[in-house]
N, C-alpha and C positions, 0 to 999 in steps of 0.2 A: 354624514361621517359618523355621528352616534348607531346608525342602523350598521354600517359597514364592520364599524367596531365590535357591535354584540354580535354579529356572524362569525367575525373573525376568532371570536373564544369560544364559538362551537354551539350557538344556536341557532336553530332552523331558520328561516325567514318566517314563518308563523308563530314561532314561539317568539321571534323579535316584534313583532307585529301584538300580538298578543300583551305581551309582558308592558311594551311602551303604550299602549293603552290602558293597562291597569294603572301604570304612574300617573296618567292624566287623568282618569277619571276617579281616582284612590279605590273604591271599589266596586264592585257591579255584579250581577247575575249572569249566568251563561247566554241568558235571551239577549241580555243590552251587550255584552261582549260580542256575541255572535253581531249584532245590526253593527256596532261600532268597526269591526273587524272586516264585518261582511264574509266573515267565514262560517259554513256551517257549523249547527250545536252539535253536532256529533265528533266534528273535528275540535271543538274549541274544548268538549271534554277532555279530548285526547291531550291537547299542550298543554292544558289545566294542571294534568296529572303530572306531565314530565316537568313543568316547570315548579311544583311543589316538590318532587323529589331533588331537582335541583336545588333548592333550599332558596328558590326566589318569590315562591308565591305561597299566600298561607288562605286557609279555608274557614270561614266560622258559620254558624246557623245565627239566624236572625228571621223571627217571625215564621219558624218554621221552612223559609227558605236557605237557601245555600248560597254564600255569596264569597268571590274572591278579591283580595288586595294584594298587589305589588309590596314586597318587604323591603326594607330600608337597601338603596340602591350600593353602600358598601358591602351587602351581601355578595355581591359580584365577587369581590374579593375574595371572600371566604368561599365561594364556587370554583374560583380558580386554584386556591390551595388546595382544595379537596380532590380535584379535578387531577392536578399533578402530583399528588401523593396515592391517588389509585392509577394512575399511567407509571409511575417510578415503581410500584410494586407488581403492576403487569411486565414491566421490561426482566425487573428481577425475577421473576417467575420464570417468562421465557430465555433468559441467561441460565437458571439453573437447568432447565430442559435441555438446551442445547448442551452446557455440559457436559450431560448426562449421555448424550448419545455422540460426544465427540468421537470419544474411540472408534466407534462402528463408523462413521463419518471416514476418519483417518485411514481407518482397514481397508473402507472400501476402495478409496483414492490409490493407498499402496497395489491393490490388487489390479485396479483398471490399468495403472501405470505401468505394471510390471513388466520388463522387457522392453519398453518404450524410454528412448533416450528422452530427456527433461528439457529444455530450451526455455535461456534468458536471454533477454534484450535488453542492451543498456547505450542510451545515447547521449552525445554530448559531453564535456569535459567532468563533470559530476557524475556521471552514469559510467563513464571509463575508469574514474576514481573507486568506484564502488566497486566494480567488475574486478580490480585487482587488488582489492582488499581480501576479496573471496580465495586469492591464491595464497594468503597467509594462514589458510586452514591445510595446508598442504602437510600431511603425516611422513613425507618421505622428499624424495628430492626432487626438484621440479625440472622438466627437459622443456629448453625453450628454443625457439625460432626467434630472434631479436636484431632489430638495426638498432642500435642506442642512439646514432643521429635522430632517427625517425620519432621513437621513444621520447626523446628529450623535448624537440620541438614540439610534439604533440601536448604534452604535460610536462613542460619545463620545471614549476616548483613541486612536484611529487616525487619523480625517482630518486633523488639523491636519501631524502628522507625515507623512502620505501626500503632501500637497499639497506640502510641501517637496521631499519625495526624487522624487517627478514631476516637478519643474519643474529640480531639480539634473539630472535625466537628458537634460533638452531636449525633455519629451513636453508639448506643447502640446492643451488642451480646448478645447471650444467646448461650450456648456451652456444648454439653455433648462430654465427654472426658473419655479416659481408665486412670486410675491409674498409675500412671510413677512418678519419682522424677520432671521432667520439667513441668508435668501440676500440681502439687501440688504448687511448687514454682511460677506459674504463678497467679495460683487462689489467691495468699496472695497482689496482684496486682489488684484484680479485681473490686473495689470502683474507682480507680485512671484511671485504663482504660478502664470504662464504659462498665463491662462484668460481666454477672453471669455465671458459674461453675456449673453443675452437674454431678458427676463421676459414670461410670459404677458399680453396684453391686459388680463383682467380679475382682478382678487382673488379672485374665488369661481372661477377655473379652478386645481386643485390637485390634486395627486396625491402619491402615497406611496411606490411604488415605483421605483426608479432602473434607467434602461437606458443601460450604456455600448456603443460601437460601434469598434471598431478592428480592425486589420489583417484577418480574413477570421471574426471573431467577434463576438459578443452576449453580454454578460454583461447578466443580468435579475435585481436584488435585491428581494427583497421584506421588508420593515423588519417588518411585522407578523407575518409566520410565519418571519421569523429563518434564511431560507435563500436560495442563489441557484443560477443555473443559466448555464452559459457552453456557448452555442453555437457549434461551429465550422463555417459554411457560407457562402460565397463568395456564393452568390444571393440570402441572405437577408440578410446583411450589407448587399450592394449595394442591395438593397430600402429597407433601413433609412436608408444614407446618402441616398440620393434623397429617401426621403419626409422625413428629416429640414432637408436643404439647402432642400426647396420651404417648408417650415414656417420655416426660420429667416430667407429672404428676405422673409416677411412683418412682421418682428415688427421693432419700432422698437430704433434703437441704445442711444437714452437710457435713462436709468434713472427707471422712475414713483416719487415720492415716495409713502410709508406713510403713512396714516392715524395719528395718535397714538392 
């Protein structure tokens, strides 16, 4: 137990052996320590020098001969304090160097990633909430294909509050939705929730996933698989905007009646 504890604080096997030997015998010369530990004398000199630098062993002269003795065991705590301080200084120096080169690293990343779509994946309900939070960074109208029914089933306690926060931030949304009860009910709140909805022309036309286009991004959410993807690409987002607006213009503005 003692042996393992001393190794855990950074002492080598040979250092532990020499240190424990000195604690046991009190003090001794290199020859005696070598005989006791069964380590060669050349190694003993190096080990004693290392332990001396760590503040765990001292050296003194007696009758022209050099003797070594272990200092009080509580010096181990002093050694650990000193090691901790030195490690913190090293970490601070490393952090300072990284801070200095960080702009260059970011620049390299931007150059490498230039023209390539950036993709982020989100899993589970927590991940999907995080993905939708990103849409609140929209600087213009969000264009969406959305099935309110599957959205509310997927995150039942999230969307009503999300709608309010989006509207509070002044972010408008245009949504193309299938005809179902929840989509119709939500359309009654379009004005207060800063939204314009247009319905697909046939009741049989339906879909489950949602797609949001905003800034230079696309959010694709799969409610069945409980996962979302955000793709950041101006080229792809512009194509989706064009496709959305072409479909939007063909859809009637009035709200169709649902059969009971």
